[in-house]
C-alpha positions as CSV (number, residue, x, y, z in Angstrom):
1,X,17.6,-8.3,11.8
2,X,13.9,-8.8,12.7
3,X,13.1,-10.0,16.2
4,X,9.7,-11.6,17.0
5,X,7.9,-12.1,20.2
6,X,4.8,-14.1,21.0
7,X,1.7,-11.8,20.9
8,X,0.1,-13.8,23.7
9,X,2.8,-14.4,26.3
10,X,5.5,-11.9,25.1
11,X,8.2,-14.6,25.0
12,X,11.0,-13.9,22.4
13,X,10.6,-16.2,19.4
14,X,13.6,-17.8,17.8
15,X,13.6,-20.5,15.2
16,X,10.0,-21.8,15.5
17,X,7.1,-19.4,15.5
18,X,3.6,-19.8,14.3
19,X,1.4,-17.2,12.6
20,X,-2.4,-17.0,13.2
21,X,-4.4,-15.0,10.7
22,X,-8.0,-14.0,11.4
23,X,-10.3,-12.4,8.9
24,X,-13.7,-10.9,10.0
25,X,-16.2,-9.8,7.4
26,X,-19.9,-9.5,7.0
27,X,-21.7,-12.7,6.1
28,X,-24.3,-10.6,4.2
29,X,-24.2,-8.2,1.3
30,X,-23.9,-4.8,3.0
31,X,-24.7,-3.0,-0.2
32,X,-28.0,-4.8,-0.7
33,X,-30.9,-2.4,0.0
34,X,-34.2,-3.9,1.2
35,X,-37.7,-2.4,1.3
36,X,-37.3,-2.0,5.1
37,X,-34.1,0.2,4.5
38,X,-36.1,2.5,2.4
39,X,-38.9,2.9,4.9
40,X,-36.6,4.2,7.7
41,X,-35.3,7.8,7.9
42,X,-31.6,7.5,8.8
43,X,-31.0,11.3,8.8
44,X,-30.8,11.5,12.7
45,X,-28.4,8.5,12.9
46,X,-26.1,10.0,10.3
47,X,-26.2,13.4,12.0
48,X,-25.2,11.7,15.3
49,X,-22.3,9.8,13.6
50,X,-21.0,13.0,12.1
51,X,-21.3,14.9,15.4
52,X,-19.5,12.1,17.3
53,X,-16.7,12.1,14.7
54,X,-16.3,15.9,14.9
55,X,-16.1,15.8,18.7
56,X,-13.7,12.9,19.0
57,X,-11.7,13.5,15.9
58,X,-12.1,9.8,15.1
59,X,-13.2,8.8,11.6
60,X,-16.5,7.1,11.1
61,X,-16.0,3.3,11.2
62,X,-18.0,1.0,9.1
63,X,-18.8,-2.3,10.7
64,X,-19.0,-3.9,7.3
65,X,-15.3,-3.4,6.6
66,X,-13.1,-6.5,6.4
67,X,-10.8,-6.7,9.4
68,X,-7.6,-8.8,9.1
69,X,-5.5,-9.6,12.1
70,X,-2.1,-11.4,12.3
71,X,-0.5,-12.8,15.4
72,X,2.9,-14.4,16.0
73,X,2.7,-17.3,18.5
74,X,5.1,-19.5,20.3
75,X,4.6,-23.3,20.3
76,X,2.7,-23.3,23.7
77,X,0.4,-20.4,22.8
78,X,-0.3,-21.9,19.4
79,X,-1.6,-25.0,21.2
80,X,-3.7,-22.9,23.6
81,X,-5.1,-20.8,20.7
82,X,-6.0,-23.9,18.7
83,X,-7.7,-25.5,21.7
84,X,-9.8,-22.4,22.4
85,X,-9.6,-19.9,19.5
86,X,-12.5,-17.7,20.8
87,X,-11.3,-17.7,24.4
88,X,-14.6,-19.3,25.7
89,X,-12.9,-21.3,28.4
90,X,-11.0,-18.3,29.7
91,X,-14.2,-16.4,29.9
92,X,-16.0,-19.2,31.8
93,X,-13.2,-19.3,34.4
94,X,-13.8,-15.7,35.4
95,X,-15.9,-15.6,38.5
96,X,-17.8,-12.5,39.6
97,X,-18.7,-11.8,43.2
98,X,-22.4,-11.7,44.2
99,X,-22.6,-8.0,45.1
């Protein structure tokens, strides 16, 4: 039997749960080559990416890939998510000291 919990508050979900799906993708054609792209030498950038990947063991990530996210939410967190899906209000409430 599958057990679900809210991805925001961690509360166990029983009969009513809500699913939020988010998809992030480029709003431009990443395969389109412009005249400006041809004028720039990207050899150093590529060498740095390969070196970083070899040192960290992490694969090279393309920021043009589609990213799909799925969240299970309880009724209360669903409302909070719909009221502020980007978390702008939560960010505004954070106060930093004047150091």
